[in-house]
C-alpha positions in Angstrom: -7.0 12.2 -17.0 -5.2 14.5 -14.4 -2.5 12.0 -13.3 1.1 13.3 -13.4 4.5 11.3 -13.2 2.8 7.9 -13.6 5.9 5.8 -14.1 7.1 7.3 -10.6 3.8 6.3 -9.2 4.2 2.7 -10.5 7.8 2.3 -9.2 7.0 3.8 -5.8 3.7 1.7 -5.6 5.7 -1.5 -6.3 8.2 -0.8 -3.7 5.7 -0.1 -1.1 3.6 -3.3 -2.0 6.6 -5.7 -2.1 8.1 -4.5 1.3 7.0 -7.1 3.6 4.2 -6.0 6.0 0.8 -7.0 7.5 -0.7 -7.8 4.0 2.4 -9.9 3.1 2.0 -11.9 6.2 -1.8 -12.3 5.8 -1.5 -13.6 2.4 1.4 -16.0 3.0 -0.2 -17.4 6.1 -3.4 -18.0 4.2 -1.6 -19.6 1.3 0.5 -22.0 3.4 -1.9 -22.9 6.1 -5.1 -23.2 3.8 -3.9 -23.5 0.3 -3.7 -21.3 -2.9 -7.4 -20.7 -3.2 -7.4 -19.1 0.3 -4.4 -16.9 -0.7 -6.1 -15.7 -3.8 -9.4 -14.9 -2.0 -7.3 -13.0 0.7 -5.5 -11.1 -2.1 -8.9 -10.1 -3.7 -10.3 -9.0 -0.4 -7.2 -6.8 0.4 -7.2 -5.1 -2.7 -10.9 -4.5 -2.6 -10.2 -2.8 0.5 -7.8 -0.5 -1.3 -10.5 0.4 -3.7 -13.0 1.2 -1.0 -10.3 3.5 0.8 -9.6 5.1 -2.6 -13.3 6.0 -3.2 -13.6 7.5 0.2 -10.5 9.5 -0.2 -11.6 10.8 -3.5 -15.0 11.8 -2.5 -13.9 13.3 0.8 -11.0 15.3 -0.6 -13.1 16.5 -3.6 -15.6 18.0 -1.0 -12.8 19.5 1.1 -10.9 21.0 -1.7 -14.0 22.5 -3.3 -14.5 24.7 -0.1 -10.9 25.8 0.5 -8.2 27.2 -1.9 -5.6 26.4 0.8 -6.7 22.8 1.4 -4.4 21.5 -1.4 -1.3 22.9 0.2 -2.5 21.6 3.6 -2.8 18.2 2.2 0.6 18.4 0.6 2.3 19.4 4.0 0.4 16.5 5.6 1.7 14.1 3.0 5.1 15.3 3.5 4.9 14.7 7.4 3.4 11.2 7.0 5.7 10.1 4.4 8.6 11.3 6.3 7.3 9.4 9.4 6.7 6.3 7.2 10.3 6.5 5.9 11.8 6.8 9.3 9.7 3.9 10.6 10.7 1.7 7.8 14.5 2.6 8.5 14.0 1.9 12.2 12.4 -1.6 11.5 15.1 -2.5 9.0 16.6 -5.0 11.5 13.3 -6.6 12.2 12.4 -10.1 10.5 8.7 -11.0 9.9 7.8 -14.4 10.8 5.4 -16.4 8.8 3.5 -19.3 10.4 3.8 -22.6 8.6 1.2 -25.1 9.1 -1.0 -27.6 7.2 -4.5 -27.3 8.5 -7.0 -27.0 5.7 -9.8 -24.7 6.3 -12.7 -23.4 4.0 -11.8 -20.5 1.8 -15.3 -18.9 2.3 -14.5 -16.2 4.6 -10.9 -15.5 3.5 -12.1 -12.7 1.0 -13.9 -10.9 3.9 -11.0 -11.3 6.1 -8.7 -9.7 3.8 -11.3 -7.0 2.9 -11.8 -6.1 6.7 -8.0 -6.3 7.4 -7.5 -3.3 5.0 -10.8 -1.5 5.1 -10.5 -1.2 8.9 -6.8 -0.2 8.9 -6.6 3.6 9.4 -2.9 3.5 8.2 -4.0 2.5 4.7 -6.4 5.5 4.6 -3.6 7.9 5.6 -1.3 6.4 3.1 -3.7 7.0 0.3 -4.5 10.5 1.5 -0.8 11.4 1.6 0.4 9.4 -1.5 -2.0 9.8 -4.2 -2.4 13.8 -4.3 1.4 13.8 -5.1 0.7 12.4 -8.5 -2.3 14.4 -9.5 -2.5 17.6 -11.4 -3.4 20.6 -9.1 -6.0 21.6 -11.6 -7.6 18.2 -11.5 -7.3 17.6 -7.5 -11.0 18.2 -7.1 -11.9 15.6 -9.6 -12.3 12.1 -8.1 -11.4 10.3 -11.4 -7.5 10.5 -11.0 -7.9 9.2 -7.5 -9.8 6.2 -8.9 -7.4 5.6 -11.6 -4.4 5.5 -9.1 -6.3 3.4 -6.8 -7.3 0.9 -9.4 -3.6 0.9 -10.5 -2.4 0.3 -7.2 -4.9 -2.5 -6.5 -4.0 -4.2 -9.8 -0.3 -4.1 -8.9 -1.1 -5.4 -5.4 -3.3 -8.3 -6.8 -0.6 -9.4 -9.3 2.2 -9.4 -6.6 0.3 -11.2 -4.0 -1.0 -13.8 -6.3 2.5 -14.3 -7.2 3.3 -14.7 -3.6 0.5 -17.2 -3.2 1.8 -19.5 -6.0 5.3 -19.3 -4.6 4.4 -19.2 -1.0 6.9 -21.8 0.3 10.2 -20.1 -1.3 9.1 -16.7 -0.3 8.2 -17.7 3.3 11.5 -19.3 3.6 13.3 -16.3 2.3 11.6 -13.9 4.6 12.1 -16.1 7.7 15.8 -17.1 7.1 17.2 -14.2 5.4 17.3 -11.0 7.6 19.2 -9.1 5.0 16.2 -9.5 2.7 13.9 -7.5 4.9 16.8 -5.1 5.8 17.3 -4.3 2.1 13.6 -3.8 1.3 13.0 -1.8 4.4 15.9 0.6 3.9 15.0 0.9 0.3 11.5 1.8 0.9 12.3 4.1 3.8 14.6 6.2 1.6 12.1 6.4 -1.1 9.3 7.6 1.2 11.7 10.2 2.8 12.9 11.5 -0.7 9.2 11.6 -1.8 8.4 13.8 1.3 11.4 16.1 0.7 10.2 16.5 -3.0 6.8 17.5 -2.0 8.2 20.4 0.2 10.4 21.6 -2.5 7.5 21.5 -4.9 5.4 23.6 -2.6 8.1 26.2 -1.9 
């Protein structure tokens, strides 16, 4: 179906997803303050946003690449720069601890899906990540085909859904670990930072 190095994609996507960030904070805050249903609704909203970004990226890149033979190389170099930036940012933030608010004020779960959806859909960093990350796992001969993008996006969303639902059901223990164990964040951020930098380097080596 045009997808290459799928196992590597799974492992790298998992590292990116489990590294504490805005989505982790959002899901945990919803789960702890409003209950498991709110956490699940927020999870579904966040990962639906991922699919929206995937569709836009697939259609947009398909149009772009159909008009230029050099666009694929340009996208590869853009991916290298962004992944390098992302890796360095993760390494620099390895000593920062995310704080999760713990409160017990029940609210309606009605808008939690849309809150999660908009949180991801309106985040330009998600779009940049998909544009930089996904093409690295697509056969150059199939890069103009939107299907590989959709497959990778759906896989990424499934991994994210499973992970965040797991966080929802074990919210208390995960929150305590993130808040009280700085080495937990340090380890995850350093690991993800190194992975993204190595991915960026491998992109340049592949191009050259």
